C-alpha positions in Angstrom: -6.1 13.6 -15.8 -8.3 11.7 -13.4 -11.8 10.7 -14.4 -13.3 13.1 -11.8 -11.9 16.3 -10.4 -9.7 15.6 -7.4 -10.5 17.0 -4.0 -7.7 19.4 -3.2 -8.9 21.1 0.0 -11.7 22.0 2.3 -13.5 24.1 -0.3 -14.2 20.9 -2.2 -16.2 19.2 0.6 -19.1 20.2 2.8 -18.2 22.1 6.0 -19.3 19.2 8.2 -16.3 17.2 6.7 -13.6 19.8 7.0 -12.1 17.9 10.0 -11.6 14.9 7.7 -9.7 17.0 5.3 -7.7 18.3 8.2 -6.9 14.7 9.2 -5.6 13.9 5.7 -3.5 17.1 5.7 -2.2 16.2 9.2 -1.1 12.7 8.0 0.2 13.5 4.5 0.8 17.2 4.5 -1.2 17.5 1.3 -4.2 15.9 -0.6 -3.3 13.8 -3.6 -3.5 10.3 -4.9 -6.0 8.0 -3.4 -7.3 10.5 -0.9 -8.0 13.0 -3.6 -10.6 10.5 -4.7 -11.6 9.0 -1.4 -12.6 12.5 -0.1 -15.5 12.4 -2.5 -16.9 10.2 0.2 -15.6 11.9 3.4 -16.8 9.1 5.7 -15.0 6.5 3.7 -11.9 8.7 3.6 -12.1 9.1 7.4 -12.2 5.4 7.9 -9.4 4.7 5.5 -7.3 7.3 7.2 -7.5 5.3 10.4 -5.7 2.5 8.7 -2.8 4.8 7.7 -2.5 6.0 11.3 -2.6 2.4 12.5 0.2 1.3 10.1 2.3 4.2 11.0 2.0 3.9 14.8 0.6 0.6 16.0 1.4 -2.1 13.5 3.5 -4.9 14.9 5.0 -5.7 11.5 8.3 -4.0 11.1 8.2 -1.2 8.4 10.7 -3.1 6.2 8.6 -6.3 6.2 5.4 -4.3 5.7 6.9 -2.4 2.8 7.9 -5.6 1.1 4.3 -6.8 1.3 2.9 -3.5 0.2 5.2 -3.3 -2.9 4.1 -6.8 -3.9 0.4 -6.0 -3.5 0.8 -2.8 -5.4 2.8 -4.3 -8.2 0.3 -7.2 -8.6 -2.6 -4.7 -8.8 -0.6 -2.5 -11.2 -1.1 0.6 -8.9 1.2 3.0 -10.6 0.4 5.9 -8.2 0.8 3.8 -5.1 3.9 2.2 -6.4 5.4 5.6 -7.0 4.8 6.6 -3.5 5.6 3.4 -1.8 9.0 2.7 -3.3 10.5 5.7 -1.6 8.9 4.6 1.7 10.3 1.1 1.2 13.8 2.5 0.7 13.5 4.6 3.9 12.3 1.4 5.7 15.5 -0.4 4.6 14.2 -2.6 1.8 17.1 -3.6 -0.4 17.2 -2.4 -4.0 17.5 -6.0 -5.1 14.2 -6.9 -3.5 12.5 -3.8 -5.0 13.9 -4.7 -8.4 12.7 -8.3 -8.2 9.2 -7.2 -7.1 9.1 -4.6 -9.9 10.0 -7.2 -12.6 7.8 -9.9 -11.0 10.8 -12.1 -10.5 11.1 -15.4 -8.7 11.0 -14.9 -5.0 13.3 -17.9 -4.6 16.1 -15.4 -5.6 15.6 -13.6 -2.3 16.9 -14.4 1.2 14.3 -16.5 3.1 13.0 -13.6 5.3 12.1 -11.6 2.2 11.2 -14.6 0.0 8.5 -15.8 2.5 6.8 -12.4 2.6 6.9 -11.9 -1.1 5.6 -15.4 -1.9 2.8 -15.0 0.7 1.7 -11.7 -0.7 1.9 -12.8 -4.3 -0.4 -15.7 -3.5 -2.8 -13.4 -1.5 -3.2 -10.9 -4.3 -3.1 -13.3 -7.3 -5.3 -16.1 -5.9 -6.9 -14.6 -2.8 -5.6 -17.8 -1.0 -2.4 -18.9 0.6 -1.0 -22.4 0.2 -0.1 -24.2 3.5 3.7 -24.0 2.9 3.6 -20.2 2.4 1.4 -19.7 5.4 3.4 -22.0 7.6 6.7 -20.3 6.6 5.5 -17.0 8.1 3.4 -18.4 10.9 6.5 -20.4 12.1 8.5 -17.1 12.3 5.9 -14.7 13.6 2.8 -14.8 15.8 -0.8 -14.7 14.5 -1.2 -10.9 15.2 1.8 -10.3 12.9 0.3 -12.4 10.2 -3.1 -10.7 10.4 -1.5 -7.2 10.3 0.7 -8.1 7.3 -2.3 -9.5 5.5 -4.4 -6.4 6.2 -1.5 -4.1 5.1 -1.2 -5.9 1.8 -4.9 -5.8 1.1 -5.2 -2.2 2.2 -2.6 -1.0 -0.3 -4.1 -3.3 -3.0 -7.4 -1.5 -2.3 -5.8 1.9 -2.7 -4.3 0.7 -6.0 -7.8 -0.2 -7.1 -9.1 3.3 -6.2 -6.4 5.2 -8.1 -6.7 2.8 -11.1 -10.5 3.1 -11.3 -10.3 6.9 -11.3 -7.2 7.0 -13.5 -5.2 9.1 -11.0 -1.8 9.5 -12.7 1.4 8.7 -10.8 3.3 11.7 -9.6 6.2 12.6 -11.9 8.6 12.7 -8.9 8.3 9.1 -7.9 9.5 5.7 -9.2 7.5 4.6 -12.2 5.8 1.2 -12.1 7.8 -1.1 -14.3 6.2 -2.1 -17.6 
């Protein structure tokens, strides 16, 4: 059980924030996971929801590449709930099972093809050290423009943040998703 009661609907928030709940329902179809906690601060939830909308509709990073970075960030932050939700999304985006497995077991990115390896290495450094060495930075900057690199970095950090929220409040992973590897 989470450390605090999850928000499950409009009845759990003041009427002035019902439109925020409607926004969460519009995007996800239900309230669970990080947003069941974020809605305890409706203004925060509203702002966080704008990132979800951005990543779904306006992000220049291809879903497959973004999913790789998200999985790395979530794995590094041990976000069991977010991992459970994002593995299925990564598969739908075309991420290979070999890449998902490598990320899950925290394997060596050198085992991956260059286009995956560079994203995994970059994101591992970002989450582990909050820094990127020049070689990892240049590997992606030489393939993509700066906007792409900014949006990949923000996506990884956003999902790392969501992992922190569910971990702090001990939101259990849904039983229907992929479990975070031990």
